[in-house]
C-alpha positions in Angstrom: -40.3 -16.2 19.1 -39.1 -18.0 16.0 -35.3 -18.4 15.7 -33.1 -18.2 12.6 -32.3 -21.9 12.9 -36.0 -22.8 12.9 -36.6 -20.6 9.9 -33.7 -22.2 7.9 -34.9 -25.7 8.8 -38.3 -25.0 7.5 -36.9 -24.1 4.0 -35.7 -27.7 3.5 -39.1 -28.8 2.3 -38.6 -30.1 -1.3 -39.8 -26.8 -3.0 -39.5 -26.5 -6.7 -37.0 -23.6 -7.4 -35.2 -23.4 -10.8 -32.1 -21.5 -11.7 -30.1 -22.0 -14.9 -32.4 -24.8 -16.1 -31.8 -26.9 -13.0 -33.8 -27.6 -9.9 -32.3 -26.3 -6.6 -32.1 -29.2 -4.1 -31.7 -27.0 -1.0 -32.0 -23.2 -1.1 -30.2 -22.9 2.3 -27.1 -24.4 0.7 -27.2 -23.1 -2.9 -24.9 -20.1 -3.5 -27.8 -18.1 -5.1 -30.0 -18.3 -2.1 -28.0 -19.1 1.0 -26.8 -15.5 1.6 -30.3 -14.0 1.7 -31.6 -17.0 3.7 -28.9 -16.3 6.3 -29.8 -12.6 6.3 -33.5 -13.4 6.9 -32.5 -15.9 9.6 -30.5 -13.1 11.3 -33.7 -11.0 11.2 -35.5 -13.7 13.2 -32.7 -13.9 15.7 -32.8 -10.1 16.1 -36.5 -10.3 16.9 -36.0 -13.2 19.3 -33.5 -11.2 21.3 -35.4 -9.7 24.3 -33.4 -6.5 24.0 -35.0 -5.9 20.6 -38.5 -5.4 22.2 -40.0 -6.9 19.0 -41.9 -9.4 21.0 -45.4 -8.5 22.2 -48.8 -10.0 23.1 -51.4 -9.3 20.5 -54.5 -8.0 22.1 -56.7 -9.7 19.5 -55.4 -13.2 20.1 -53.7 -13.0 23.5 -50.6 -14.7 22.1 -47.0 -13.6 22.0 -45.7 -12.8 18.6 -43.5 -10.5 16.6 -44.8 -7.0 16.7 -44.5 -6.6 12.9 -47.4 -9.1 12.6 -49.8 -7.1 14.8 -52.3 -4.3 14.1 -51.7 -1.1 16.1 -54.7 -0.1 18.2 -53.2 3.0 19.8 -50.8 5.7 18.6 -48.2 4.2 21.0 -48.5 0.8 19.4 -48.2 2.5 15.9 -44.9 4.0 17.0 -43.7 0.7 18.4 -44.6 -1.0 15.1 -42.6 1.7 13.2 -39.6 1.1 15.5 -39.7 -2.6 15.0 -39.8 -2.2 11.2 -36.9 0.2 11.4 -34.9 -2.3 13.5 -35.2 -4.9 10.9 -34.5 -2.4 8.0 -31.4 -1.2 9.7 -30.0 -4.7 10.0 -29.9 -4.8 6.2 -29.5 -1.0 5.8 -32.7 -1.0 3.8 -31.5 -3.3 1.1 -33.9 -6.2 1.7 -37.1 -4.9 0.2 -39.3 -7.9 0.9 -38.5 -8.9 4.4 -41.2 -10.8 6.3 -42.8 -7.6 7.7 -43.8 -6.4 4.2 -46.4 -8.9 3.2 -47.0 -9.4 6.9 -48.4 -5.8 7.0 -50.9 -6.6 4.2 -52.1 -9.8 5.9 -52.5 -8.1 9.3 -54.6 -5.4 7.7 -56.7 -8.0 5.9 -57.4 -9.7 9.2 -58.6 -6.5 10.8 -61.5 -6.3 8.3 -62.6 -9.8 7.5 -66.0 -8.5 6.5 -64.5 -7.2 3.3 -63.9 -10.8 2.2 -67.6 -11.8 2.6 -69.5 -11.1 -0.6 -71.4 -12.8 -3.4 -72.6 -15.5 -1.0 -69.0 -16.5 0.0 -68.0 -16.1 3.6 -64.2 -16.1 3.3 -63.4 -13.6 6.0 -62.9 -16.5 8.5 -60.1 -17.8 6.2 -58.3 -14.5 6.4 -58.4 -14.3 10.2 -57.4 -17.9 10.7 -54.5 -17.5 8.3 -53.3 -14.4 10.1 -53.4 -16.3 13.4 -51.2 -18.9 11.8 -48.7 -16.3 10.5 -48.6 -14.8 14.0 -48.2 -18.1 15.8 -45.5 -19.4 13.4 -44.1 -16.0 12.4 -44.1 -17.0 8.8 -42.2 -15.3 6.0 -44.8 -14.8 3.3 -43.9 -13.4 -0.1 -46.4 -12.3 -2.7 -47.0 -12.3 -6.5 -49.6 -9.8 -7.4 -48.7 -8.7 -10.9 -49.7 -10.5 -14.1 -47.1 -11.6 -16.6 -46.3 -8.9 -19.1 -47.8 -10.8 -22.1 -49.6 -7.6 -23.0 -49.8 -4.4 -21.0 -52.5 -3.1 -23.3 -55.1 -5.7 -22.4 -56.1 -7.9 -19.4 -56.0 -11.6 -19.1 -59.4 -12.4 -20.6 -58.0 -11.2 -24.0 -55.0 -13.4 -24.0 -56.6 -16.5 -25.5 -58.0 -19.8 -24.1 -54.8 -20.8 -22.2 -54.5 -19.5 -18.7 -51.4 -17.2 -18.8 -52.2 -15.2 -15.8 -53.1 -17.4 -12.9 -56.8 -18.2 -13.0 -59.4 -20.8 -12.1 -59.1 -24.0 -14.2 -61.7 -25.8 -12.1 -63.7 -25.5 -8.9 -65.2 -28.1 -6.6 -66.5 -28.8 -3.1 -63.0 -28.9 -1.6 -61.4 -25.9 -3.3 -60.0 -24.5 -6.6 -57.6 -25.8 -9.2 -55.5 -22.9 -10.6 -53.2 -22.7 -13.5 -51.1 -19.9 -15.1 -48.4 -17.6 -13.7 -47.9 -14.5 -11.7 -44.7 -12.4 -11.5 -42.2 -10.6 -9.3 -42.4 -12.9 -6.3 -39.4 -11.2 -4.7 -37.8 -13.4 -2.0 -40.2 -16.3 -2.7 -37.4 -18.8 -3.0 -36.6 -18.4 0.7 -40.1 -17.6 1.9 -42.4 -20.0 3.8 -45.5 -19.3 1.9 -46.8 -17.0 -0.9 -49.9 -14.8 -1.3 -51.1 -14.8 -4.8 -53.5 -12.1 -6.0 -53.7 -9.2 -8.5 -53.3 -5.5 -7.8 -53.7 -4.6 -11.5 -57.3 -3.4 -12.1 -59.4 -6.1 -13.8 -62.7 -5.8 -15.6 -65.9 -7.9 -15.3 -64.7 -10.2 -18.1 -61.6 -11.1 -16.0 -63.6 -12.8 -13.3 -61.7 -16.1 -13.5 -58.5 -14.2 -12.7 -59.9 -12.2 -9.7 -58.3 -14.4 -7.0 -56.5 -14.1 -3.7 -55.1 -17.2 -2.0 -52.1 -18.4 0.1 -50.1 -21.5 -0.3 -46.8 -23.0 1.0 -44.0 -22.6 -1.5 -43.5 -26.4 -1.4 -47.0 -27.0 -2.8 -47.2 -29.7 -5.5 -47.3 -28.1 -9.0 -46.0 -24.7 -7.8 -42.7 -23.7 -9.4 -40.4 -20.7 -9.1 -38.4 -19.6 -12.1 -35.8 -17.2 -10.7 -34.1 -14.3 -12.5 -30.4 -14.5 -12.8 -29.0 -14.5 -9.2 -26.2 -12.0 -8.4 -24.8 -13.5 -5.2 -22.9 -16.4 -6.9 -20.9 -13.9 -9.0 -19.8 -11.9 -5.9 -16.1 -12.8 -5.6 -16.0 -11.8 -1.9 -17.8 -9.8 0.7 -15.0 -7.2 0.4 -15.6 -6.8 -3.3 -19.4 -7.0 -3.2 -20.5 -6.3 0.4 -24.2 -5.8 -0.6 -24.6 -8.4 -3.3 -23.0 -11.0 -1.2 -25.6 -10.5 1.6 -28.9 -9.1 0.3 -29.7 -10.4 -3.2 -33.4 -11.5 -2.7 -33.9 -12.9 -6.2 -37.2 -12.3 -8.0 -39.2 -15.1 -9.5 -42.0 -16.0 -11.9 -44.5 -18.3 -10.1 -46.0 -21.0 -12.3 -49.0 -23.1 -11.3 -49.6 -26.4 -13.1 -53.1 -27.4 -12.0 -52.4 -26.6 -8.4 -55.1 -27.4 -5.8 -56.0 -24.6 -3.4 -58.2 -25.7 -0.5 -61.1 -23.4 0.3 -59.6 -22.6 3.7 -56.7 -20.8 1.9 -58.9 -18.8 -0.5 -59.5 -15.1 0.4 -61.1 -13.9 -2.8 -62.9 -16.2 -5.3 -63.6 -14.8 -8.7 -64.6 -11.4 -7.4 -63.2 -8.3 -9.2 -64.5 -5.9 -6.7 -63.2 -8.1 -3.9 -59.6 -7.6 -5.2 -59.9 -3.9 -4.7 -61.6 -4.1 -1.3 -58.8 -6.4 0.1 -56.1 -3.8 -0.6 -57.8 -0.5 -0.1 -60.9 -1.0 2.1 -59.0 -3.0 4.7 -56.1 -0.4 4.9 -53.6 -3.0 3.7 -52.3 -0.8 1.0 -51.5 2.0 3.5 -49.9 -0.4 6.0 -47.8 -2.3 3.5 -46.6 0.9 1.8 -45.8 2.6 5.1 -43.6 -0.4 6.0 -41.9 0.1 2.6 -41.4 3.8 3.1 -39.9 3.1 6.5 -37.4 0.8 4.9 -36.7 3.2 2.0 -35.9 6.0 4.5 -33.3 3.8 6.1 -31.8 2.9 2.7 -31.6 6.5 1.6 -29.9 7.4 4.9 -27.3 4.7 4.1 -26.7 6.1 0.6 -26.3 9.5 2.1 -23.8 8.1 4.5 -21.7 6.6 1.7 -21.8 9.9 -0.2 -20.7 11.9 2.8 -17.9 9.6 3.6 -16.7 9.5 0.0 -16.6 13.3 0.0 -14.6 13.4 3.2 -12.1 10.7 2.0 -11.6 12.6 -1.2 -11.1 15.9 0.7 -13.8 17.7 -1.3 -16.5 18.0 1.4 -15.9 21.8 1.9 -16.2 22.7 -1.8 -19.5 24.7 -2.2 -20.6 22.6 -5.2 -20.1 19.4 -3.2 -21.9 20.8 -0.2 -24.8 21.6 -2.5 -24.9 18.0 -3.8 -24.7 16.6 -0.3 -27.4 19.1 0.8 -29.7 17.9 -2.0 -29.1 14.3 -1.0 -29.9 15.1 2.6 -33.1 16.8 1.4 -34.1 13.7 -0.6 -33.6 11.4 2.4 -35.4 13.9 4.7 -38.5 14.0 2.4 -39.0 10.3 2.7 -38.3 10.3 6.4 -40.6 13.2 6.9 -43.3 11.4 5.0 -43.0 8.4 7.3 -43.1 10.6 10.5 -46.0 12.7 9.1 -48.0 9.6 8.3 -47.6 8.4 11.8 -48.6 11.7 13.4 -51.6 12.1 11.1 -52.8 8.6 11.7 -56.4 8.1 12.6 -58.4 5.0 13.9 -60.6 3.2 11.4 -64.0 1.7 12.3 -62.3 -1.3 13.7 -60.1 0.8 16.0 -56.9 0.2 14.0 -54.7 3.2 13.7 -53.9 3.7 10.0 -51.0 6.0 9.0 -52.1 9.2 7.2 -52.5 8.5 3.5 -51.8 12.0 2.4 -48.3 12.1 3.8 -47.6 8.5 2.9 -48.6 8.7 -0.7 -47.1 12.1 -1.1 -43.6 10.7 -0.5 -44.3 7.5 -2.4 -45.5 9.4 -5.4 -42.0 10.9 -5.8 -40.1 7.6 -5.1 -39.5 6.9 -8.8 -37.7 10.3 -9.1 -36.1 10.6 -5.7 -34.2 7.3 -5.7 -32.6 7.7 -9.1 -31.7 11.3 -8.2 -30.0 10.1 -5.0 -28.0 7.5 -6.9 -27.1 10.1 -9.5 -25.7 12.4 -6.8 -23.6 9.5 -5.4 -22.3 8.8 -8.9 -21.2 12.4 -9.3 -19.4 12.5 -6.0 -17.5 9.2 -6.5 -16.5 10.0 -10.1 -13.8 7.8 -11.5 -12.8 6.6 -8.0 -15.1 3.5 -8.3 -13.4 2.5 -11.5 -9.8 2.8 -10.3 -10.0 0.1 -7.6 -8.2 -3.3 -7.6 -9.9 -6.1 -9.5 -10.6 -8.1 -6.4 -9.6 -8.7 -2.8 -6.8 -11.0 -4.1 -4.9 -7.8 -5.1 -5.0 -6.8 -1.5 -3.7 -10.1 -0.4 -0.9 -10.5 -2.9 2.6 -9.5 -2.0 3.2 -8.6 -5.6 0.3 -6.2 -6.1 -0.3 -4.9 -2.6 2.7 -2.5 -2.4 1.6 -0.5 -5.4 -2.0 -0.3 -4.1 -0.8 0.9 -0.7 1.3 3.6 -2.4 -1.1 4.8 -5.1 -4.7 4.0 -4.0 -4.9 5.9 -0.8 -6.0 9.3 0.6 -4.6 11.5 3.4 -5.4 9.8 6.7 -7.1 6.8 4.9 -5.1 3.7 4.0 -5.6 1.8 0.7 -7.6 -1.0 2.3 -10.2 1.3 3.8 -10.4 3.5 0.7 -10.9 0.5 -1.6 -13.4 -1.0 0.7 -15.5 2.2 0.7 -15.4 2.6 -3.1 -16.3 -1.0 -3.7 -19.3 -0.5 -1.4 -20.3 2.6 -3.4 -20.0 0.7 -6.7 -22.1 -2.2 -5.3 -24.8 0.2 -4.3 -25.4 1.5 -7.9 -22.9 0.1 -10.5 -23.1 -3.7 -10.0 -26.0 -5.8 -11.3 -27.3 -5.8 -7.7 -27.2 -2.0 -7.7 -28.9 -1.7 -11.0 -31.7 -4.1 -10.0 -32.3 -2.0 -6.9 -32.7 1.2 -8.9 -35.2 -0.5 -11.1 -37.0 -1.9 -8.1 -37.3 1.4 -6.3 -38.4 3.2 -9.5 -41.3 0.7 -10.1 -41.9 -0.4 -6.6 -45.5 1.1 -6.6 -46.0 0.3 -10.3 -45.5 2.7 -13.2 -44.9 6.3 -12.0 -48.4 7.4 -13.0 -49.8 4.7 -10.7 -47.9 6.0 -7.7 -48.7 9.6 -8.5 -52.4 8.5 -8.9 -52.4 7.4 -5.2 -51.0 10.8 -4.2 -53.7 12.6 -6.3 -56.5 10.6 -4.8 -55.3 10.9 -1.2 -54.2 14.5 -1.1 -57.5 16.0 -0.4 -57.9 18.4 -3.3 -61.5 19.2 -2.2 -60.1 21.3 0.6 -57.6 23.1 -1.7 -60.2 23.8 -4.3 -62.7 25.1 -1.7 -60.1 27.5 -0.4 -59.5 28.8 -3.9 -63.3 29.1 -4.5 -63.7 31.1 -1.2 -61.0 33.5 -2.2 -62.4 33.9 -5.7 -65.8 34.7 -4.2 -64.3 37.4 -2.0 -63.8 39.9 -4.9 -65.3 40.8 -8.2 -64.7 42.7 -11.4 -65.7 46.0 -9.7 -62.7 46.0 -7.5 
């Protein structure tokens, strides 16, 4: 099992990561990336602990690996996979959205159906299975960039001019492809081992040169990461910003300047239909999003815990209106948790013997994510009120003999001293009011794409045929003569 120290050592590979106009020499030492790198290292150490039960032997390869990189072949294995994902999610309380098990779930599903990558005379399925074995063997942290730059949301890449803006094929040869352009929202890529580059946005036949799927090490020549403003360096302390200082993943624009991609690392080569098959026919979209919903359920439980504790500290937890708000928050958290459990219990084996979580339950919960998460945050905001604004400027106020006496006297609650009260309210603020908290609300709202996209998944997987048939049978049971 890979250790955290091994993971951190692998990140010192000369990768091109840029922040504030300058190249980062070592992401494990830079204040923007070292906190999240340490958190991911902790995940690997959690998995390496025998007591975690995250180690298993994959039936397909006969090798020991982390369970989050294996495909469940029985209901029992599906439950064990869910528990492994939950264990990692609970370590970060759900605040690390792109931990190694997320893209790992997509890659695992790809490998269970290599036939979906063989088309148009190209036999690329072997590349997929070989790469998944590599991920299992080395327990790699793979990020992904699967959304085009927002040059125009009204058109697709073929209409953007002669220059390759979205990553596309600049040249092809006997040994591989040369790609140029960019792809966006590579969350966590700065501290990942490798990256999967593809496109989940629907493309048309004229977008053939952009219909790609491939994997590369982050340190590949010509591959650059331009990161959004990192929040961790602005965190004055872990006491003031307990979430920002640990879990800021950083999102990045990935730029390719004539990057060579060996054929062995290509999964889809200029095949528009192949892009859709890799996500949906393999079951990857179901597995990857089930992992995400497991994590979201943990995160909502954590937000509910903050809200419940704030209400108790403020002495308002018996007021009927407050109980109503806490009940609504509990219902929100329960809806997502229930979707996770229902998807597990309605799972069925596909034609490769892999147990896929039930799509109806999964997409039902995911279709409401863009509404449920903001509502949960809104309830928390209501319950904390002005308490998150009337806190000391920083932990230094708690350490100063000049300011501490006033804080101890005036910023406290019955049975809760000032230090604990301030700590709780700073946690609440970091969950929704800081830049980190604001980024997370945007992330959860658009995790599955625009709301109409997520609701479209729910529409297509609900099974409306059965509902309409039932209505038709009832309509047929009576007439105008009754």
